[in-house]
LUMMI-894443 format. One record per residue: residue in three letters; x, y, z of N, C-alpha, C in turn. Coordinates in nm, 4 decimals. Example, Ala and Ser with C-alpha at 12.3 -4.5 7.8 and 13.67 -1.06 7.14 Angstrom:
BEGIN
ALA, 1.3190, -0.5690, 0.7800, 1.2300, -0.4500, 0.7800, 1.3200, -0.3300, 0.7800
SER, 1.2850, -0.2250, 0.7080, 1.3670, -0.1060, 0.7140, 1.2900, 0.0030, 0.7870
// end
This chain:
BEGIN
MET, 2.2102, 2.9965, -0.1739, 2.2135, 2.8533, -0.2024, 2.1177, 2.7784, -0.1105
LYS, 2.1190, 2.8127, 0.0172, 2.0325, 2.7471, 0.1143, 1.8855, 2.7681, 0.0778
LYS, 1.8567, 2.8878, 0.0319, 1.7198, 2.9216, -0.0075, 1.6730, 2.8324, -0.1216
TRP, 1.7600, 2.8070, -0.2196, 1.7251, 2.7239, -0.3343, 1.7040, 2.5783, -0.2931
LEU, 1.7826, 2.5317, -0.1989, 1.7646, 2.3957, -0.1500, 1.6301, 2.3800, -0.0801
VAL, 1.5908, 2.4798, -0.0033, 1.4611, 2.4765, 0.0640, 1.3485, 2.4752, -0.0385
ILE, 1.3609, 2.5575, -0.1412, 1.2598, 2.5622, -0.2461, 1.2530, 2.4280, -0.3196
LEU, 1.3674, 2.3725, -0.3538, 1.3726, 2.2439, -0.4226, 1.3101, 2.1344, -0.3378
PHE, 1.3448, 2.1308, -0.2115, 1.2887, 2.0309, -0.1204, 1.1371, 2.0455, -0.1110
SER, 1.0901, 2.1683, -0.1043, 0.9462, 2.1938, -0.0964, 0.8747, 2.1446, -0.2216
LEU, 0.9334, 2.1704, -0.3370, 0.8736, 2.1252, -0.4629, 0.8686, 1.9733, -0.4721
VAL, 0.9764, 1.9085, -0.4335, 0.9802, 1.7623, -0.4363, 0.8768, 1.7056, -0.3399
SER, 0.8665, 1.7623, -0.2219, 0.7678, 1.7163, -0.1237, 0.6261, 1.7313, -0.1776
ALA, 0.5986, 1.8435, -0.2425, 0.4661, 1.8666, -0.2989, 0.4360, 1.7659, -0.4097
MET, 0.5355, 1.7352, -0.4924, 0.5154, 1.6388, -0.5999, 0.4863, 1.5001, -0.5452
VAL, 0.5551, 1.4612, -0.4409, 0.5310, 1.3307, -0.3781, 0.3900, 1.3258, -0.3210
ALA, 0.3486, 1.4314, -0.2537, 0.2137, 1.4361, -0.1956, 0.1075, 1.4271, -0.3049
ILE, 0.1275, 1.4978, -0.4149, 0.0318, 1.4931, -0.5257, 0.0279, 1.3533, -0.5856
SER, 0.1435, 1.2912, -0.5990, 0.1507, 1.1566, -0.6543, 0.0745, 1.0578, -0.5671
CYS, 0.0923, 1.0647, -0.4364, 0.0215, 0.9754, -0.3443, -0.1279, 0.9987, -0.3509
GLN, -0.1703, 1.1248, -0.3634, -0.3125, 1.1556, -0.3722, -0.3712, 1.1004, -0.5008
SER, -0.2985, 1.1131, -0.6117, -0.3526, 1.0650, -0.7385, -0.3629, 0.9131, -0.7380
ILE, -0.2673, 0.8463, -0.6748, -0.2769, 0.7011, -0.6628, -0.3996, 0.6666, -0.5790
SER, -0.4167, 0.7380, -0.4700, -0.5281, 0.7122, -0.3804, -0.6612, 0.7274, -0.4515
LYS, -0.6759, 0.8307, -0.5331, -0.8018, 0.8565, -0.6010, -0.8250, 0.7593, -0.7162
SER, -0.7183, 0.7118, -0.7791, -0.7348, 0.6284, -0.8972, -0.7530, 0.4806, -0.8631
GLU, -0.7175, 0.4409, -0.7450, -0.7292, 0.3008, -0.7072, -0.8588, 0.2766, -0.6308
ASN, -0.9426, 0.1879, -0.6821, -1.0630, 0.1487, -0.6108, -1.0294, 0.0281, -0.5254
LEU, -1.0767, 0.0275, -0.4030, -1.0448, -0.0801, -0.3104, -1.0899, -0.2154, -0.3632
CYS, -1.0085, -0.3146, -0.3374, -1.0371, -0.4558, -0.3675, -1.0460, -0.4883, -0.5166
THR, -0.9986, -0.4010, -0.6023, -0.9981, -0.4288, -0.7462, -0.8632, -0.4879, -0.7858
ASP, -0.8553, -0.5382, -0.9070, -0.7279, -0.5915, -0.9564, -0.6189, -0.4852, -0.9527
SER, -0.6529, -0.3626, -0.9926, -0.5510, -0.2563, -0.9934, -0.5079, -0.2215, -0.8518
TRP, -0.6001, -0.2239, -0.7571, -0.5648, -0.1973, -0.6175, -0.4737, -0.3070, -0.5655
GLU, -0.5034, -0.4327, -0.5974, -0.4187, -0.5446, -0.5531, -0.2783, -0.5322, -0.6118
ARG, -0.2693, -0.4903, -0.7376, -0.1365, -0.4700, -0.7983, -0.0618, -0.3571, -0.7281
PHE, -0.1339, -0.2489, -0.6932, -0.0721, -0.1386, -0.6202, -0.0182, -0.1877, -0.4854
ILE, -0.0966, -0.2674, -0.4151, -0.0517, -0.3220, -0.2861, 0.0705, -0.4102, -0.3089
HIS, 0.0626, -0.4970, -0.4084, 0.1733, -0.5899, -0.4373, 0.3019, -0.5166, -0.4767
GLU, 0.2888, -0.4055, -0.5478, 0.4075, -0.3277, -0.5859, 0.4772, -0.2704, -0.4633
ASN, 0.4020, -0.2437, -0.3592, 0.4575, -0.1843, -0.2382, 0.4845, -0.2855, -0.1278
ILE, 0.4185, -0.4001, -0.1365, 0.4411, -0.5087, -0.0406, 0.4529, -0.6381, -0.1217
PRO, 0.5701, -0.6651, -0.1780, 0.5863, -0.7848, -0.2601, 0.5594, -0.9120, -0.1788
THR, 0.4900, -1.0062, -0.2405, 0.4560, -1.1298, -0.1704, 0.5237, -1.2515, -0.2317
GLY, 0.5928, -1.2324, -0.3414, 0.6597, -1.3442, -0.4076, 0.8053, -1.3558, -0.3667
ASP, 0.8723, -1.4506, -0.4282, 1.0126, -1.4750, -0.3970, 1.1071, -1.4068, -0.4960
GLY, 1.0523, -1.3248, -0.5849, 1.1344, -1.2565, -0.6846, 1.1598, -1.3398, -0.8082
LYS, 1.1146, -1.4641, -0.8082, 1.1338, -1.5540, -0.9219, 0.9999, -1.5949, -0.9833
GLY, 0.8971, -1.5186, -0.9524, 0.7659, -1.5479, -1.0084, 0.6814, -1.6422, -0.9259
HIS, 0.7320, -1.6814, -0.8105, 0.6575, -1.7713, -0.7235, 0.5969, -1.6933, -0.6076
GLY, 0.4736, -1.7220, -0.5779, 0.4059, -1.6566, -0.4670, 0.2566, -1.6775, -0.4791
PRO, 0.1838, -1.6327, -0.3800, 0.0383, -1.6521, -0.3830, -0.0273, -1.5663, -0.4912
ASP, -0.1409, -1.6131, -0.5386, -0.2181, -1.5365, -0.6366, -0.2704, -1.4096, -0.5719
LEU, -0.2578, -1.2971, -0.6445, -0.3081, -1.1703, -0.5919, -0.4559, -1.1839, -0.5571
GLY, -0.4910, -1.1348, -0.4402, -0.6297, -1.1357, -0.3966, -0.6728, -1.2614, -0.3237
SER, -0.5904, -1.3663, -0.3287, -0.6273, -1.4909, -0.2607, -0.6142, -1.4739, -0.1097
ASP, -0.6741, -1.5656, -0.0366, -0.6654, -1.5606, 0.1094, -0.5197, -1.5731, 0.1544
GLU, -0.4435, -1.6572, 0.0848, -0.3010, -1.6726, 0.1168, -0.2270, -1.5401, 0.0954
TRP, -0.2576, -1.4719, -0.0146, -0.1958, -1.3422, -0.0437, -0.2291, -1.2415, 0.0657
LYS, -0.3548, -1.2387, 0.1055, -0.3976, -1.1459, 0.2102, -0.3272, -1.1765, 0.3420
SER, -0.3073, -1.3050, 0.3705, -0.2350, -1.3439, 0.4915, -0.0906, -1.2936, 0.4879
VAL, -0.0269, -1.3051, 0.3716, 0.1113, -1.2573, 0.3564, 0.1169, -1.1045, 0.3732
ILE, 0.0189, -1.0349, 0.3160, 0.0134, -0.8889, 0.3303, 0.0036, -0.8531, 0.4782
GLU, -0.0842, -0.9198, 0.5505, -0.0981, -0.8942, 0.6948, 0.0338, -0.9215, 0.7665
PHE, 0.0994, -1.0326, 0.7305, 0.2271, -1.0675, 0.7935, 0.3319, -0.9598, 0.7687
LYS, 0.3430, -0.9165, 0.6441, 0.4454, -0.8172, 0.6098, 0.4168, -0.6806, 0.6725
LEU, 0.2895, -0.6521, 0.6991, 0.2551, -0.5271, 0.7684, 0.2668, -0.5419, 0.9194
GLY, 0.2913, -0.6651, 0.9656, 0.3070, -0.6899, 1.1093, 0.1756, -0.6906, 1.1859
ILE, 0.0666, -0.7258, 1.1171, -0.0640, -0.7213, 1.1837, -0.1346, -0.8565, 1.1858
ARG, -0.0753, -0.9592, 1.1260, -0.1431, -1.0895, 1.1219, -0.1684, -1.1387, 1.2637
GLY, -0.2912, -1.1806, 1.2862, -0.3283, -1.2303, 1.4175, -0.3898, -1.1252, 1.5085
ASN, -0.3813, -0.9977, 1.4690, -0.4435, -0.8923, 1.5496, -0.5947, -0.9105, 1.5460
THR, -0.6595, -0.8819, 1.6573, -0.8040, -0.9025, 1.6652, -0.8844, -0.7900, 1.6006
ASN, -0.8219, -0.6769, 1.5745, -0.8967, -0.5634, 1.5187, -0.8960, -0.5584, 1.3659
ILE, -0.8483, -0.6624, 1.3005, -0.8438, -0.6660, 1.1545, -0.9795, -0.7132, 1.1023
PRO, -1.0381, -0.6399, 1.0077, -1.1642, -0.6861, 0.9482, -1.1453, -0.8196, 0.8759
GLN, -1.2535, -0.8890, 0.8509, -1.2468, -1.0158, 0.7786, -1.1905, -0.9928, 0.6396
ARG, -1.1114, -1.0866, 0.5929, -1.0390, -1.0718, 0.4664, -1.1284, -1.0633, 0.3433
ASN, -1.2484, -1.1101, 0.3502, -1.3351, -1.1099, 0.2315, -1.4256, -0.9863, 0.2258
THR, -1.3831, -0.8777, 0.2930, -1.4649, -0.7565, 0.2975, -1.3890, -0.6356, 0.2450
LYS, -1.4657, -0.5350, 0.2021, -1.4041, -0.4070, 0.1619, -1.3392, -0.3403, 0.2822
ALA, -1.3909, -0.3676, 0.4010, -1.3328, -0.3103, 0.5223, -1.1876, -0.3568, 0.5385
TRP, -1.1593, -0.4828, 0.4999, -1.0222, -0.5323, 0.5075, -0.9343, -0.4529, 0.4113
CYS, -0.9821, -0.4359, 0.2890, -0.9052, -0.3606, 0.1894, -0.8803, -0.2177, 0.2374
ALA, -0.9823, -0.1552, 0.2951, -0.9678, -0.0181, 0.3456, -0.8664, -0.0132, 0.4582
HIS, -0.8676, -0.1134, 0.5440, -0.7727, -0.1198, 0.6568, -0.6290, -0.1329, 0.6050
ILE, -0.6090, -0.2233, 0.5111, -0.4756, -0.2446, 0.4530, -0.4306, -0.1196, 0.3787
ASP, -0.5208, -0.0604, 0.3013, -0.4902, 0.0604, 0.2251, -0.4439, 0.1727, 0.3181
LYS, -0.5169, 0.1911, 0.4255, -0.4828, 0.2969, 0.5210, -0.3459, 0.2718, 0.5843
LEU, -0.3198, 0.1470, 0.6237, -0.1901, 0.1143, 0.6844, -0.0755, 0.1368, 0.5861
LEU, -0.0927, 0.0888, 0.4639, 0.0136, 0.1042, 0.3644, 0.0390, 0.2503, 0.3332
ARG, -0.0655, 0.3263, 0.3107, -0.0483, 0.4679, 0.2755, 0.0151, 0.5471, 0.3903
SER, -0.0147, 0.5094, 0.5131, 0.0501, 0.5790, 0.6258, 0.1988, 0.5459, 0.6300
LYS, 0.2350, 0.4224, 0.5939, 0.3773, 0.3846, 0.5880, 0.4481, 0.4552, 0.4719
LEU, 0.3790, 0.4698, 0.3589, 0.4390, 0.5370, 0.2425, 0.4580, 0.6869, 0.2670
ALA, 0.3731, 0.7438, 0.3497, 0.3798, 0.8872, 0.3751, 0.4950, 0.9249, 0.4680
VAL, 0.5503, 0.8284, 0.5371, 0.6584, 0.8568, 0.6334, 0.7865, 0.8866, 0.5660
// end
C-alpha cells in the first residue's frame, strides 16, 4: 500500500510540474493572456467585478503589493518586459512551493 501511495504521489507531482511548464511556455510576457494568467493567480478585484484594468499601472501596483514587493528598489520599471519577467518569476516560484 505504501508503495502505491509513493507512486501516486510521484505521478501527481510530475503532472503538476508538466502543467506549470506548459503554462510557462504558452504564456508570452506582457500579453493579454499573460496578464489573465497573473490575474487568475493574483486576483486584483473585489470579487464583484470591480478592480483595476488588467495591464494598467494601477493593476501592476496591486500585483506588486500582493506579492509584497511594492516599493522595493530592485523592481524594474512597470512599462518594461523586465517588469513582466520579474513578476512572472516571482509568481512561478510561489506556485512551485
